[in-house]
PDB file of N, CA, C and O in Angstrom:
ATOM      1  N   UNK A   1       0.833  -1.167   0.000  1.00  0.00           N
ATOM      2  CA  UNK A   1       0.000   0.000   0.000  1.00  0.00           C
ATOM      3  C   UNK A   1       0.885   1.239   0.000  1.00  0.00           C
ATOM      4  O   UNK A   1       1.927   1.246   0.655  1.00  0.00           O
ATOM      5  N   UNK A   2       0.502   2.263  -0.703  1.00  0.00           N
ATOM      6  CA  UNK A   2       1.281   3.487  -0.800  1.00  0.00           C
ATOM      7  C   UNK A   2       0.862   4.453   0.296  1.00  0.00           C
ATOM      8  O   UNK A   2      -0.324   4.703   0.510  1.00  0.00           O
ATOM      9  N   UNK A   3       1.867   4.990   0.987  1.00  0.00           N
ATOM     10  CA  UNK A   3       1.584   5.961   2.036  1.00  0.00           C
ATOM     11  C   UNK A   3       1.851   7.355   1.504  1.00  0.00           C
ATOM     12  O   UNK A   3       2.812   7.570   0.766  1.00  0.00           O
ATOM     13  N   UNK A   4       1.014   8.292   1.871  1.00  0.00           N
ATOM     14  CA  UNK A   4       1.180   9.685   1.435  1.00  0.00           C
ATOM     15  C   UNK A   4       1.627  10.533   2.608  1.00  0.00           C
ATOM     16  O   UNK A   4       1.164  10.364   3.736  1.00  0.00           O
ATOM     17  N   UNK A   5       2.534  11.444   2.319  1.00  0.00           N
ATOM     18  CA  UNK A   5       2.923  12.407   3.328  1.00  0.00           C
ATOM     19  C   UNK A   5       2.152  13.689   3.072  1.00  0.00           C
ATOM     20  O   UNK A   5       1.513  13.835   2.031  1.00  0.00           O
ATOM     21  N   UNK A   6       2.207  14.591   3.990  1.00  0.00           N
ATOM     22  CA  UNK A   6       1.443  15.832   3.855  1.00  0.00           C
ATOM     23  C   UNK A   6       1.889  16.607   2.613  1.00  0.00           C
ATOM     24  O   UNK A   6       3.082  16.804   2.384  1.00  0.00           O
ATOM     25  N   UNK A   7       0.905  17.044   1.817  1.00  0.00           N
ATOM     26  CA  UNK A   7       1.201  17.839   0.634  1.00  0.00           C
ATOM     27  C   UNK A   7       1.423  17.030  -0.633  1.00  0.00           C
ATOM     28  O   UNK A   7       1.674  17.615  -1.687  1.00  0.00           O
ATOM     29  N   UNK A   8       1.341  15.708  -0.570  1.00  0.00           N
ATOM     30  CA  UNK A   8       1.518  14.889  -1.775  1.00  0.00           C
ATOM     31  C   UNK A   8       0.187  14.299  -2.199  1.00  0.00           C
ATOM     32  O   UNK A   8      -0.712  14.095  -1.383  1.00  0.00           O
ATOM     33  N   UNK A   9       0.080  14.031  -3.482  1.00  0.00           N
ATOM     34  CA  UNK A   9      -1.123  13.418  -4.034  1.00  0.00           C
ATOM     35  C   UNK A   9      -0.758  12.021  -4.508  1.00  0.00           C
ATOM     36  O   UNK A   9       0.188  11.849  -5.277  1.00  0.00           O
ATOM     37  N   UNK A  10      -1.499  11.030  -4.056  1.00  0.00           N
ATOM     38  CA  UNK A  10      -1.252   9.645  -4.452  1.00  0.00           C
ATOM     39  C   UNK A  10      -2.350   9.230  -5.407  1.00  0.00           C
ATOM     40  O   UNK A  10      -3.535   9.325  -5.089  1.00  0.00           O
ATOM     41  N   UNK A  11      -1.944   8.767  -6.586  1.00  0.00           N
ATOM     42  CA  UNK A  11      -2.910   8.314  -7.585  1.00  0.00           C
ATOM     43  C   UNK A  11      -2.638   6.851  -7.895  1.00  0.00           C
ATOM     44  O   UNK A  11      -1.480   6.437  -7.958  1.00  0.00           O
ATOM     45  N   UNK A  12      -3.685   6.068  -8.089  1.00  0.00           N
ATOM     46  CA  UNK A  12      -3.479   4.657  -8.397  1.00  0.00           C
ATOM     47  C   UNK A  12      -2.807   4.500  -9.763  1.00  0.00           C
ATOM     48  O   UNK A  12      -3.045   5.284 -10.682  1.00  0.00           O
ATOM     49  N   UNK A  13      -1.985   3.496  -9.874  1.00  0.00           N
ATOM     50  CA  UNK A  13      -1.270   3.224 -11.117  1.00  0.00           C
ATOM     51  C   UNK A  13      -2.127   2.361 -12.035  1.00  0.00           C
ATOM     52  O   UNK A  13      -2.760   1.404 -11.588  1.00  0.00           O
ATOM     53  N   UNK A  14      -2.142   2.705 -13.315  1.00  0.00           N
ATOM     54  CA  UNK A  14      -2.863   1.910 -14.304  1.00  0.00           C
ATOM     55  C   UNK A  14      -1.921   0.977 -15.054  1.00  0.00           C
ATOM     56  O   UNK A  14      -2.324   0.355 -16.037  1.00  0.00           O
ATOM     57  N   UNK A  15      -0.689   0.872 -14.612  1.00  0.00           N
ATOM     58  CA  UNK A  15       0.306   0.050 -15.290  1.00  0.00           C
ATOM     59  C   UNK A  15      -0.126  -1.404 -15.430  1.00  0.00           C
ATOM     60  O   UNK A  15       0.039  -1.996 -16.497  1.00  0.00           O
ATOM     61  N   UNK A  16      -0.668  -1.978 -14.381  1.00  0.00           N
ATOM     62  CA  UNK A  16      -1.112  -3.372 -14.441  1.00  0.00           C
ATOM     63  C   UNK A  16      -2.250  -3.580 -15.419  1.00  0.00           C
ATOM     64  O   UNK A  16      -2.279  -4.577 -16.140  1.00  0.00           O
ATOM     65  N   UNK A  17      -3.190  -2.644 -15.448  1.00  0.00           N
ATOM     66  CA  UNK A  17      -4.315  -2.733 -16.372  1.00  0.00           C
ATOM     67  C   UNK A  17      -3.853  -2.583 -17.810  1.00  0.00           C
ATOM     68  O   UNK A  17      -4.300  -3.314 -18.694  1.00  0.00           O
ATOM     69  N   UNK A  18      -2.952  -1.628 -18.042  1.00  0.00           N
ATOM     70  CA  UNK A  18      -2.446  -1.398 -19.395  1.00  0.00           C
ATOM     71  C   UNK A  18      -1.672  -2.618 -19.890  1.00  0.00           C
ATOM     72  O   UNK A  18      -1.823  -3.022 -21.043  1.00  0.00           O
ATOM     73  N   UNK A  19      -0.850  -3.203 -19.030  1.00  0.00           N
ATOM     74  CA  UNK A  19      -0.092  -4.395 -19.412  1.00  0.00           C
ATOM     75  C   UNK A  19      -1.020  -5.557 -19.733  1.00  0.00           C
ATOM     76  O   UNK A  19      -0.784  -6.297 -20.688  1.00  0.00           O
ATOM     77  N   UNK A  20      -2.060  -5.720 -18.951  1.00  0.00           N
ATOM     78  CA  UNK A  20      -3.022  -6.801 -19.192  1.00  0.00           C
ATOM     79  C   UNK A  20      -3.759  -6.598 -20.509  1.00  0.00           C
ATOM     80  O   UNK A  20      -3.892  -7.540 -21.290  1.00  0.00           O
ATOM     81  N   UNK A  21      -4.237  -5.387 -20.765  1.00  0.00           N
ATOM     82  CA  UNK A  21      -4.919  -5.113 -22.033  1.00  0.00           C
ATOM     83  C   UNK A  21      -3.989  -5.306 -23.219  1.00  0.00           C
ATOM     84  O   UNK A  21      -4.405  -5.833 -24.251  1.00  0.00           O
ATOM     85  N   UNK A  22      -2.734  -4.886 -23.088  1.00  0.00           N
ATOM     86  CA  UNK A  22      -1.762  -5.066 -24.162  1.00  0.00           C
ATOM     87  C   UNK A  22      -1.563  -6.547 -24.468  1.00  0.00           C
ATOM     88  O   UNK A  22      -1.494  -6.939 -25.633  1.00  0.00           O
ATOM     89  N   UNK A  23      -1.472  -7.362 -23.435  1.00  0.00           N
ATOM     90  CA  UNK A  23      -1.278  -8.804 -23.619  1.00  0.00           C
ATOM     91  C   UNK A  23      -2.508  -9.439 -24.281  1.00  0.00           C
ATOM     92  O   UNK A  23      -2.363 -10.288 -25.160  1.00  0.00           O
ATOM     93  N   UNK A  24      -3.712  -9.038 -23.869  1.00  0.00           N
ATOM     94  CA  UNK A  24      -4.944  -9.595 -24.446  1.00  0.00           C
ATOM     95  C   UNK A  24      -5.077  -9.198 -25.908  1.00  0.00           C
ATOM     96  O   UNK A  24      -5.415 -10.031 -26.749  1.00  0.00           O
ATOM     97  N   UNK A  25      -4.812  -7.930 -26.218  1.00  0.00           N
ATOM     98  CA  UNK A  25      -4.955  -7.462 -27.595  1.00  0.00           C
ATOM     99  C   UNK A  25      -3.908  -8.101 -28.499  1.00  0.00           C
ATOM    100  O   UNK A  25      -4.214  -8.436 -29.643  1.00  0.00           O
ATOM    101  N   UNK A  26      -2.683  -8.278 -28.016  1.00  0.00           N
ATOM    102  CA  UNK A  26      -1.635  -8.853 -28.855  1.00  0.00           C
ATOM    103  C   UNK A  26      -1.899 -10.324 -29.161  1.00  0.00           C
ATOM    104  O   UNK A  26      -1.545 -10.800 -30.240  1.00  0.00           O
ATOM    105  N   UNK A  27      -2.512 -11.046 -28.234  1.00  0.00           N
ATOM    106  CA  UNK A  27      -2.791 -12.460 -28.485  1.00  0.00           C
ATOM    107  C   UNK A  27      -4.194 -12.685 -29.039  1.00  0.00           C
ATOM    108  O   UNK A  27      -4.450 -13.711 -29.668  1.00  0.00           O
ATOM    109  N   UNK A  28      -5.101 -11.742 -28.815  1.00  0.00           N
ATOM    110  CA  UNK A  28      -6.474 -11.859 -29.318  1.00  0.00           C
ATOM    111  C   UNK A  28      -7.405 -12.411 -28.254  1.00  0.00           C
ATOM    112  O   UNK A  28      -6.987 -13.135 -27.350  1.00  0.00           O
ATOM    113  N   UNK A  29      -8.660 -12.059 -28.379  1.00  0.00           N
ATOM    114  CA  UNK A  29      -9.665 -12.527 -27.433  1.00  0.00           C
ATOM    115  C   UNK A  29     -11.023 -12.572 -28.121  1.00  0.00           C
ATOM    116  O   UNK A  29     -11.301 -11.775 -29.018  1.00  0.00           O
ATOM    117  N   UNK A  30     -11.858 -13.500 -27.699  1.00  0.00           N
ATOM    118  CA  UNK A  30     -13.219 -13.616 -28.211  1.00  0.00           C
ATOM    119  C   UNK A  30     -14.166 -13.467 -27.025  1.00  0.00           C
ATOM    120  O   UNK A  30     -14.011 -14.137 -26.004  1.00  0.00           O
ATOM    121  N   UNK A  31     -15.142 -12.585 -27.171  1.00  0.00           N
ATOM    122  CA  UNK A  31     -16.137 -12.358 -26.131  1.00  0.00           C
ATOM    123  C   UNK A  31     -17.500 -12.697 -26.717  1.00  0.00           C
ATOM    124  O   UNK A  31     -17.864 -12.197 -27.782  1.00  0.00           O
ATOM    125  N   UNK A  32     -18.248 -13.538 -26.029  1.00  0.00           N
ATOM    126  CA  UNK A  32     -19.582 -13.931 -26.485  1.00  0.00           C
ATOM    127  C   UNK A  32     -20.592 -13.639 -25.374  1.00  0.00           C
ATOM    128  O   UNK A  32     -20.288 -13.755 -24.187  1.00  0.00           O
ATOM    129  N   UNK A  33     -21.783 -13.261 -25.786  1.00  0.00           N
ATOM    130  CA  UNK A  33     -22.812 -12.990 -24.798  1.00  0.00           C
ATOM    131  C   UNK A  33     -24.187 -12.935 -25.433  1.00  0.00           C
ATOM    132  O   UNK A  33     -24.309 -12.815 -26.652  1.00  0.00           O
ATOM    133  N   UNK A  34     -25.198 -13.019 -24.630  1.00  0.00           N
ATOM    134  CA  UNK A  34     -26.586 -12.953 -25.077  1.00  0.00           C
ATOM    135  C   UNK A  34     -27.312 -11.890 -24.267  1.00  0.00           C
ATOM    136  O   UNK A  34     -27.101 -11.755 -23.062  1.00  0.00           O
ATOM    137  N   UNK A  35     -28.162 -11.143 -24.943  1.00  0.00           N
ATOM    138  CA  UNK A  35     -29.000 -10.146 -24.296  1.00  0.00           C
ATOM    139  C   UNK A  35     -30.445 -10.509 -24.602  1.00  0.00           C
ATOM    140  O   UNK A  35     -30.826 -10.634 -25.765  1.00  0.00           O
ATOM    141  N   UNK A  36     -31.235 -10.675 -23.572  1.00  0.00           N
ATOM    142  CA  UNK A  36     -32.620 -11.092 -23.736  1.00  0.00           C
ATOM    143  C   UNK A  36     -33.511 -10.152 -22.936  1.00  0.00           C
ATOM    144  O   UNK A  36     -33.339  -9.997 -21.727  1.00  0.00           O
ATOM    145  N   UNK A  37     -34.458  -9.533 -23.615  1.00  0.00           N
ATOM    146  CA  UNK A  37     -35.426  -8.664 -22.960  1.00  0.00           C
ATOM    147  C   UNK A  37     -36.794  -9.330 -23.096  1.00  0.00           C
ATOM    148  O   UNK A  37     -37.259  -9.602 -24.203  1.00  0.00           O
ATOM    149  N   UNK A  38     -37.425  -9.585 -21.958  1.00  0.00           N
ATOM    150  CA  UNK A  38     -38.721 -10.255 -21.985  1.00  0.00           C
ATOM    151  C   UNK A  38     -39.657  -9.629 -20.966  1.00  0.00           C
ATOM    152  O   UNK A  38     -39.227  -9.049 -19.969  1.00  0.00           O
ATOM    153  N   UNK A  39     -40.940  -9.762 -21.240  1.00  0.00           N
ATOM    154  CA  UNK A  39     -41.985  -9.296 -20.342  1.00  0.00           C
ATOM    155  C   UNK A  39     -42.984 -10.432 -20.178  1.00  0.00           C
ATOM    156  O   UNK A  39     -43.472 -10.982 -21.165  1.00  0.00           O
ATOM    157  N   UNK A  40     -43.282 -10.779 -18.955  1.00  0.00           N
ATOM    158  CA  UNK A  40     -44.235 -11.847 -18.647  1.00  0.00           C
ATOM    159  C   UNK A  40     -43.862 -13.139 -19.361  1.00  0.00           C
ATOM    160  O   UNK A  40     -44.719 -13.803 -19.944  1.00  0.00           O
ATOM    161  N   UNK A  41     -42.583 -13.492 -19.312  1.00  0.00           N
ATOM    162  CA  UNK A  41     -42.041 -14.706 -19.934  1.00  0.00           C
ATOM    163  C   UNK A  41     -42.241 -14.758 -21.449  1.00  0.00           C
ATOM    164  O   UNK A  41     -42.250 -15.843 -22.031  1.00  0.00           O
ATOM    165  N   UNK A  42     -42.398 -13.613 -22.085  1.00  0.00           N
ATOM    166  CA  UNK A  42     -42.488 -13.532 -23.548  1.00  0.00           C
ATOM    167  C   UNK A  42     -41.261 -12.768 -24.034  1.00  0.00           C
ATOM    168  O   UNK A  42     -41.056 -11.607 -23.679  1.00  0.00           O
ATOM    169  N   UNK A  43     -40.443 -13.442 -24.858  1.00  0.00           N
ATOM    170  CA  UNK A  43     -39.239 -12.809 -25.383  1.00  0.00           C
ATOM    171  C   UNK A  43     -39.615 -11.720 -26.375  1.00  0.00           C
ATOM    172  O   UNK A  43     -40.281 -11.980 -27.377  1.00  0.00           O
ATOM    173  N   UNK A  44     -39.183 -10.503 -26.088  1.00  0.00           N
ATOM    174  CA  UNK A  44     -39.448  -9.396 -26.994  1.00  0.00           C
ATOM    175  C   UNK A  44     -38.244  -9.116 -27.890  1.00  0.00           C
ATOM    176  O   UNK A  44     -38.395  -8.931 -29.098  1.00  0.00           O
ATOM    177  N   UNK A  45     -37.052  -9.084 -27.300  1.00  0.00           N
ATOM    178  CA  UNK A  45     -35.829  -8.803 -28.045  1.00  0.00           C
ATOM    179  C   UNK A  45     -34.755  -9.778 -27.597  1.00  0.00           C
ATOM    180  O   UNK A  45     -34.551  -9.993 -26.403  1.00  0.00           O
ATOM    181  N   UNK A  46     -34.072 -10.364 -28.574  1.00  0.00           N
ATOM    182  CA  UNK A  46     -32.945 -11.246 -28.280  1.00  0.00           C
ATOM    183  C   UNK A  46     -31.785 -10.836 -29.172  1.00  0.00           C
ATOM    184  O   UNK A  46     -31.931 -10.744 -30.391  1.00  0.00           O
ATOM    185  N   UNK A  47     -30.634 -10.590 -28.561  1.00  0.00           N
ATOM    186  CA  UNK A  47     -29.437 -10.183 -29.294  1.00  0.00           C
ATOM    187  C   UNK A  47     -28.309 -11.128 -28.909  1.00  0.00           C
ATOM    188  O   UNK A  47     -27.997 -11.284 -27.728  1.00  0.00           O
ATOM    189  N   UNK A  48     -27.701 -11.758 -29.906  1.00  0.00           N
ATOM    190  CA  UNK A  48     -26.529 -12.595 -29.689  1.00  0.00           C
ATOM    191  C   UNK A  48     -25.301 -11.759 -30.030  1.00  0.00           C
ATOM    192  O   UNK A  48     -25.191 -11.226 -31.135  1.00  0.00           O
ATOM    193  N   UNK A  49     -24.388 -11.647 -29.085  1.00  0.00           N
ATOM    194  CA  UNK A  49     -23.220 -10.802 -29.265  1.00  0.00           C
ATOM    195  C   UNK A  49     -21.967 -11.654 -29.445  1.00  0.00           C
ATOM    196  O   UNK A  49     -21.736 -12.601 -28.693  1.00  0.00           O
ATOM    197  N   UNK A  50     -21.167 -11.310 -30.441  1.00  0.00           N
ATOM    198  CA  UNK A  50     -19.881 -11.962 -30.675  1.00  0.00           C
ATOM    199  C   UNK A  50     -18.869 -10.863 -30.966  1.00  0.00           C
ATOM    200  O   UNK A  50     -19.086 -10.042 -31.858  1.00  0.00           O
ATOM    201  N   UNK A  51     -17.773 -10.839 -30.231  1.00  0.00           N
ATOM    202  CA  UNK A  51     -16.763  -9.801 -30.385  1.00  0.00           C
ATOM    203  C   UNK A  51     -15.403 -10.466 -30.507  1.00  0.00           C
ATOM    204  O   UNK A  51     -15.011 -11.263 -29.655  1.00  0.00           O
ATOM    205  N   UNK A  52     -14.681 -10.132 -31.582  1.00  0.00           N
ATOM    206  CA  UNK A  52     -13.318 -10.593 -31.769  1.00  0.00           C
ATOM    207  C   UNK A  52     -12.404  -9.401 -31.565  1.00  0.00           C
ATOM    208  O   UNK A  52     -12.537  -8.386 -32.248  1.00  0.00           O
ATOM    209  N   UNK A  53     -11.483  -9.519 -30.634  1.00  0.00           N
ATOM    210  CA  UNK A  53     -10.576  -8.427 -30.303  1.00  0.00           C
ATOM    211  C   UNK A  53      -9.153  -8.881 -30.598  1.00  0.00           C
ATOM    212  O   UNK A  53      -8.637  -9.795 -29.955  1.00  0.00           O
ATOM    213  N   UNK A  54      -8.516  -8.227 -31.589  1.00  0.00           N
ATOM    214  CA  UNK A  54      -7.138  -8.546 -31.931  1.00  0.00           C
ATOM    215  C   UNK A  54      -6.480  -7.277 -32.449  1.00  0.00           C
ATOM    216  O   UNK A  54      -7.116  -6.482 -33.141  1.00  0.00           O
ATOM    217  N   UNK A  55      -5.234  -7.090 -32.124  1.00  0.00           N
ATOM    218  CA  UNK A  55      -4.498  -5.915 -32.581  1.00  0.00           C
ATOM    219  C   UNK A  55      -4.205  -6.005 -34.075  1.00  0.00           C
ATOM    220  O   UNK A  55      -4.021  -7.101 -34.604  1.00  0.00           O
ATOM    221  N   UNK A  56      -4.161  -4.867 -34.757  1.00  0.00           N
ATOM    222  CA  UNK A  56      -3.893  -4.844 -36.195  1.00  0.00           C
ATOM    223  C   UNK A  56      -2.499  -5.367 -36.491  1.00  0.00           C
ATOM    224  O   UNK A  56      -2.303  -6.043 -37.501  1.00  0.00           O
ATOM    225  N   UNK A  57      -1.539  -5.076 -35.649  1.00  0.00           N
ATOM    226  CA  UNK A  57      -0.180  -5.527 -35.877  1.00  0.00           C
ATOM    227  C   UNK A  57      -0.104  -7.048 -35.784  1.00  0.00           C
ATOM    228  O   UNK A  57       0.575  -7.675 -36.598  1.00  0.00           O
ATOM    229  N   UNK A  58      -0.771  -7.646 -34.830  1.00  0.00           N
ATOM    230  CA  UNK A  58      -0.785  -9.109 -34.701  1.00  0.00           C
ATOM    231  C   UNK A  58      -1.478  -9.732 -35.901  1.00  0.00           C
ATOM    232  O   UNK A  58      -1.068 -10.794 -36.370  1.00  0.00           O
ATOM    233  N   UNK A  59      -2.512  -9.094 -36.397  1.00  0.00           N
ATOM    234  CA  UNK A  59      -3.239  -9.583 -37.561  1.00  0.00           C
ATOM    235  C   UNK A  59      -2.331  -9.606 -38.791  1.00  0.00           C
ATOM    236  O   UNK A  59      -2.345 -10.573 -39.551  1.00  0.00           O
ATOM    237  N   UNK A  60      -1.558  -8.565 -38.986  1.00  0.00           N
ATOM    238  CA  UNK A  60      -0.648  -8.480 -40.137  1.00  0.00           C
ATOM    239  C   UNK A  60       0.505  -9.464 -40.010  1.00  0.00           C
ATOM    240  O   UNK A  60       0.943 -10.024 -41.015  1.00  0.00           O
ATOM    241  N   UNK A  61       1.003  -9.688 -38.808  1.00  0.00           N
ATOM    242  CA  UNK A  61       2.116 -10.598 -38.608  1.00  0.00           C
ATOM    243  C   UNK A  61       1.735 -12.041 -38.907  1.00  0.00           C
ATOM    244  O   UNK A  61       2.590 -12.835 -39.298  1.00  0.00           O
ATOM    245  N   UNK A  62       0.473 -12.390 -38.729  1.00  0.00           N
ATOM    246  CA  UNK A  62       0.011 -13.746 -39.001  1.00  0.00           C
ATOM    247  C   UNK A  62      -0.162 -14.008 -40.502  1.00  0.00           C
ATOM    248  O   UNK A  62      -0.414 -15.143 -40.907  1.00  0.00           O
ATOM    249  N   UNK A  63      -0.029 -12.964 -41.326  1.00  0.00           N
ATOM    250  CA  UNK A  63      -0.154 -13.125 -42.766  1.00  0.00           C
ATOM    251  C   UNK A  63      -1.579 -13.133 -43.251  1.00  0.00           C
ATOM    252  O   UNK A  63      -1.850 -13.585 -44.363  1.00  0.00           O
ATOM    253  N   UNK A  64      -2.495 -12.646 -42.445  1.00  0.00           N
ATOM    254  CA  UNK A  64      -3.906 -12.622 -42.836  1.00  0.00           C
ATOM    255  C   UNK A  64      -4.334 -11.250 -43.309  1.00  0.00           C
ATOM    256  O   UNK A  64      -5.525 -10.941 -43.269  1.00  0.00           O
ATOM    257  N   UNK A  65      -3.417 -10.421 -43.751  1.00  0.00           N
ATOM    258  CA  UNK A  65      -3.760  -9.059 -44.165  1.00  0.00           C
ATOM    259  C   UNK A  65      -4.493  -9.127 -45.442  1.00  0.00           C
ATOM    260  O   UNK A  65      -4.886  -8.094 -45.985  1.00  0.00           O
TER     261      UNK A  65
END
């Protein structure tokens, strides 16, 4: 834990988050999900979500440009 002395401002570091996102984007990730809106057990709207997340540089390096 970071301790602050009088007159200093302590801000949380985003380094860990940035490193994690960089690793996920460089290797790629697939996110899937479903959204269902219903009233009285009657489906009104259904959306199937599919997301492919990959960096452009990784895409080009694989030869799929």
